[in-house]
C-alpha positions in Angstrom: 17.1 21.4 -7.6 19.4 21.9 -10.6 22.6 21.3 -8.5 21.1 18.1 -7.0 20.2 16.8 -10.5 23.7 17.6 -11.7 25.1 15.6 -8.7 22.8 12.7 -9.7 24.2 12.7 -13.2 27.7 12.8 -11.9 27.2 9.9 -9.6 25.3 7.9 -12.2 28.3 8.4 -14.6 30.5 6.9 -11.9 28.2 4.0 -11.4 28.8 3.0 -15.0 25.7 0.7 -15.3 21.9 0.9 -15.8 20.1 1.1 -12.5 16.6 0.5 -11.2 15.3 2.1 -8.0 11.9 1.1 -6.7 9.8 3.8 -5.1 7.8 1.5 -2.9 5.2 4.0 -1.8 2.3 5.0 -4.1 2.7 8.6 -2.9 6.2 8.6 -4.2 4.9 7.3 -7.6 2.4 10.2 -7.8 5.0 12.8 -6.7 7.5 11.6 -9.3 4.9 12.0 -12.1 3.4 15.2 -10.8 6.7 17.0 -10.5 8.2 15.6 -13.8 11.0 14.1 -11.9 11.3 11.0 -14.1 12.0 13.1 -17.1 14.9 14.8 -15.3 16.8 11.6 -14.5 19.5 10.0 -16.6 18.0 7.8 -19.4 19.3 4.5 -17.9 18.3 5.4 -14.3 14.8 4.0 -13.9 12.2 4.6 -11.2 9.9 1.6 -11.0 6.7 1.4 -9.0 6.3 -1.2 -6.3 3.5 -2.6 -4.1 3.1 0.5 -2.0 -0.6 1.1 -2.7 -2.5 -0.6 0.1 -5.8 -0.6 -1.9 -4.0 -2.1 -4.9 -2.4 -5.0 -3.1 -5.6 -6.1 -1.3 -6.3 -9.5 -2.5 -9.4 -10.2 -4.6 -10.9 -12.7 -2.0 -10.7 -9.9 0.6 -12.7 -7.6 -1.7 -15.2 -10.3 -2.3 -15.7 -10.8 1.4 -16.2 -7.1 2.0 -18.8 -7.1 -0.8 -20.6 -10.1 0.7 -20.7 -8.4 4.2 -22.1 -5.3 2.6 -25.0 -7.4 1.3 -25.9 -8.7 4.8 -29.1 -7.4 6.5 -28.8 -4.9 9.3 -25.1 -4.3 8.4 -23.2 -1.2 7.5 -19.8 -1.3 5.8 -17.7 1.7 6.6 -14.7 2.2 4.3 -12.1 4.7 3.0 -13.2 6.1 -0.4 -10.5 4.4 -2.4 -12.0 1.0 -1.7 -15.4 1.8 -3.1 -14.6 1.3 -6.8 -12.2 -1.7 -6.4 -13.7 -4.5 -8.5 -14.3 -7.9 -7.0 -15.0 -10.9 -9.1 -18.4 -9.7 -10.3 -19.2 -6.3 -8.7 -17.9 -3.6 -6.4 -18.9 -1.9 -3.1 -20.0 1.1 -5.2 -22.5 -1.0 -7.2 -23.7 -2.7 -4.0 -24.4 0.7 -2.6 -26.2 1.8 -5.7 -28.4 -1.3 -5.3 -29.4 -0.3 -1.8 -26.5 -1.8 0.3 -25.4 0.2 3.3 -21.8 1.3 2.4 -20.6 4.5 4.0 -17.4 6.4 3.1 -15.6 7.5 6.2 -12.3 9.4 6.8 -11.1 7.6 9.8 -11.8 4.5 11.9 -13.2 6.8 14.6 -15.9 7.9 12.1 -16.9 4.3 11.8 -17.0 3.9 15.5 -19.2 7.0 15.8 -21.4 5.4 13.1 -21.8 2.3 15.3 -22.7 4.4 18.3 -25.4 6.2 16.3 -26.8 3.0 14.9 -27.0 0.5 17.8 -29.4 -1.7 15.9 -26.9 -2.2 13.0 -23.6 -4.1 12.8 -20.9 -1.6 11.6 -17.9 -3.2 9.9 -14.9 -1.0 9.2 -12.6 -2.2 6.4 -9.1 -2.1 7.9 -6.9 -1.4 4.8 -3.5 0.1 4.9 0.1 -0.4 5.9 1.7 0.5 9.3 0.8 4.2 8.8 -2.9 3.6 9.4 -2.7 0.6 11.7 -2.2 2.5 15.0 -5.4 4.4 14.5 -7.4 1.3 13.9 -5.8 -0.4 16.9 -6.7 2.5 19.1 -10.3 2.4 17.8 -10.7 -1.3 18.5 -9.3 -0.8 22.0 -11.6 2.2 22.6 -14.7 0.3 21.4 -13.8 -2.5 23.9 -13.3 -0.1 26.7 -16.6 1.9 26.0 -18.7 -1.2 25.2 -19.6 -0.5 21.6 -20.4 -4.1 20.8 -21.8 -3.6 17.3 -18.5 -2.4 15.9 -16.0 -4.6 14.2 -13.0 -4.5 11.8 -12.4 -6.7 8.7 -8.7 -6.6 9.0 -6.8 -6.5 5.7 -3.8 -4.6 7.0 -0.3 -5.5 5.7 3.2 -4.7 6.7 5.8 -3.4 4.2 9.3 -4.8 5.0 8.2 -8.5 4.4 6.8 -7.6 1.0 10.1 -5.8 0.1 12.0 -8.9 1.1 9.7 -11.0 -1.1 10.4 -8.8 -4.1 14.2 -9.1 -3.9 14.1 -12.8 -3.1 11.6 -14.0 -5.8 12.8 -12.3 -9.0 12.8 -11.8 -11.9 13.1 -8.1 -11.3 16.5 -6.6 -10.5 16.2 -3.9 -7.9 19.4 -1.8 -7.3 17.9 0.3 -4.5 14.8 1.1 -2.5 13.2 4.5 -1.9 11.6 3.4 1.4 8.2 4.7 2.3 8.3 7.8 4.4 4.9 7.6 6.2 5.3 3.9 7.1 8.8 4.6 8.4 7.6 7.3 10.8 5.9 4.4 12.6 8.3 1.5 12.2 11.6 3.4 11.9 14.4 2.9 9.4 15.9 0.0 11.4 13.1 -2.2 10.0 14.8 -2.3 6.6 18.3 -3.2 7.9 17.9 -6.8 6.8 17.5 -5.7 3.2 20.8 -4.0 3.2 22.6 -6.6 5.3 21.2 -9.8 3.9 20.2 -8.9 0.4 22.8 -6.1 -0.2 20.2 -3.7 -1.5 20.8 0.0 -0.6 17.8 1.7 1.1 17.0 5.3 1.7 13.9 6.5 3.5 12.6 9.4 1.4 10.1 12.2 2.0 7.5 13.2 -0.6 8.7 16.5 -2.0 10.6 16.5 -5.3 13.7 17.6 -3.5 13.3 14.8 -1.0 13.2 12.2 -3.8 16.1 13.7 -5.6 18.1 13.7 -2.4 17.2 10.1 -1.8 18.2 9.1 -5.3 21.5 10.9 -4.8 22.1 9.0 -1.6 21.3 5.7 -3.2 23.7 6.4 -6.1 26.5 7.3 -3.6 26.0 4.0 -1.8 26.4 2.2 -5.2 29.4 4.2 -6.2 31.1 3.5 -2.8 30.2 -0.2 -3.0 28.2 -0.3 0.2 24.6 -1.2 1.2 23.1 0.5 4.2 19.9 2.1 5.4 19.9 5.9 5.4 17.3 8.5 6.2 16.7 11.4 3.9 13.4 12.2 5.6 15.1 13.0 8.9 12.6 15.7 9.8 10.0 12.9 10.5 11.8 9.5 10.6 14.1 8.1 13.3 15.9 4.7 13.3 13.6 3.3 16.1 10.3 4.8 14.9 7.3 5.7 17.0 7.5 3.4 20.0 4.0 4.3 21.3 2.4 3.5 18.0 4.3 0.2 17.8 3.1 -0.7 21.3 -0.6 -0.3 20.5 -0.2 -2.2 17.3 1.4 -5.1 19.2 -1.3 -5.0 21.9 -4.2 -5.3 19.5 -2.7 -7.1 16.5 -0.4 -10.0 15.8 1.4 -11.0 12.6 -0.1 -13.5 10.2 0.5 -14.7 6.6 -1.2 -12.5 4.0 -2.2 -12.6 0.4 -0.9 -9.8 -1.7 -2.4 -9.1 -5.2 0.2 -10.0 -7.7 2.8 -11.3 -5.2 1.0 -14.1 -3.5 1.1 -15.3 0.1 3.9 -13.7 2.1 4.6 -15.2 5.5 4.3 -12.8 8.4 3.3 -9.8 6.2 -0.2 -9.3 7.5 -1.9 -8.5 10.8 -4.8 -10.1 12.5 -6.8 -9.1 15.6 -5.6 -10.8 18.8 -7.8 -13.2 20.7 -8.3 -10.7 23.4 -10.2 -8.5 21.0 -11.9 -11.3 19.0 -15.4 -9.8 19.7 -14.4 -7.0 17.2 -13.0 -9.3 14.5 -15.3 -9.3 11.5 -13.3 -12.2 10.0 -14.7 -14.3 12.9 -18.1 -12.7 13.1 -18.8 -13.4 9.4 -16.8 -16.6 9.2 -19.8 -18.5 7.6 -20.7 -16.0 5.0 -20.8 -17.2 1.3 -18.1 -15.5 -0.8 -17.8 -15.5 -4.6 -15.0 -17.5 -6.3 -11.7 -15.7 -6.5 -11.9 -14.9 -10.2 -10.1 -11.9 -11.8 -10.2 -10.5 -15.3 -7.4 -12.5 -17.1 -6.5 -9.5 -19.2 -5.6 -7.4 -16.2 -1.9 -7.4 -15.3 -2.2 -5.3 -12.1 -0.3 -8.0 -10.2 2.7 -7.8 -12.5 2.6 -4.0 -12.4 2.7 -4.2 -8.6 5.8 -6.4 -8.7 7.5 -3.9 -11.1 8.0 -6.4 -13.9 5.4 -4.7 -16.2 4.2 -1.1 -16.6 0.7 0.1 -17.5 1.8 0.5 -21.1 2.1 -3.3 -21.3 -1.5 -3.8 -20.4 -4.0 -4.1 -23.3 -6.8 -2.6 -21.1 -4.9 0.5 -20.0 -6.7 3.8 -20.9 -9.1 1.8 -23.1 -11.4 -0.5 -21.2 -9.7 0.4 -17.9 -10.0 4.0 -16.8 -10.4 5.8 -13.4 -14.2 6.1 -14.1 -14.5 2.4 -15.1 -11.6 0.6 -13.5 -10.9 -3.1 -14.4 -8.1 -3.5 -12.0 -7.2 -2.1 -8.5 -4.1 -0.2 -9.8 -6.4 2.2 -11.6 -8.7 2.9 -8.6 -6.6 4.4 -5.8 -5.0 7.8 -6.0 -1.8 6.0 -5.2 -2.2 3.4 -7.8 0.5 3.0 -10.5 -2.1 2.9 -13.4 -3.9 5.9 -12.0 -0.6 7.8 -11.9 0.3 6.8 -15.5 -3.3 7.7 -16.7 -3.2 11.1 -15.0 0.3 12.2 -16.0 1.7 10.0 -18.7 -1.2 8.4 -20.6 0.8 8.1 -23.8 4.0 6.2 -24.0 7.0 8.5 -23.7 5.1 11.3 -22.1 
């Protein structure tokens, strides 16, 4: 590790400028804090967190819809645990459950499908949240439910795809990103070629990084080398798991069940082509259509919460008046404090005080 850090310092000295690298994935954010990596880097080489937490970027209106569905009679909402505490406009799935609503925490979409089989008199709605990493499993589950005739199972699709969001960040400003540590898990599915346009069109160096501290240091070194050499390309540090073309079988099942759509991202807004919706052939399993007439609360958020700006990398949790005061992991005000991959949760766990 020491030799790699020394190489980072040497390359940074050659770069002769302050630099900001965005670790897009929330797992990278946690790994950087947990390992103390940030404190080992040169002072003017900054790691900034991006919109790589799928729970955090889920728009408030989607949370409100999930809450409204959970309040319907003869309905069970099945969800990953991170979604339970995410606040909607006035309540959360956790509070709905405490008031008698049927909200079940599951560990996979197959658990939700099994729940539907065991409760044929209930409508089971799985909350499809996540990037390309989790999408193949949800696609397979929808296909399996169609093939086996589990008609009371459906998915509220809130899935998003990462490359379009990264393009939106570098196009919209005001943040100046000098390089991306591309998400390793997502890249296993989509491949490193998916980021080529960032390097070619936007001239931003990209390196797909693994999640061990040595992986991240290696990726930072590779980004610095690109900058020193005056080039922008897509490289793979996480070569033990990622290939340029990705997992073609996973991509095929995604394309069979889902199609691209525009999607709202918390803090970023509507990004064309960055979401997924269930194809017409599987419409019977689309909770968006099944519950199209349900009444949803107005899309109001706490005006003091700056989660959106934190997700864009233009603010840090230290800039939020609520951070570690009114907003804590046990009583979160914003989504960034809820998920184990959330930026505010990472700061709270490992660097609660400024300068830690």
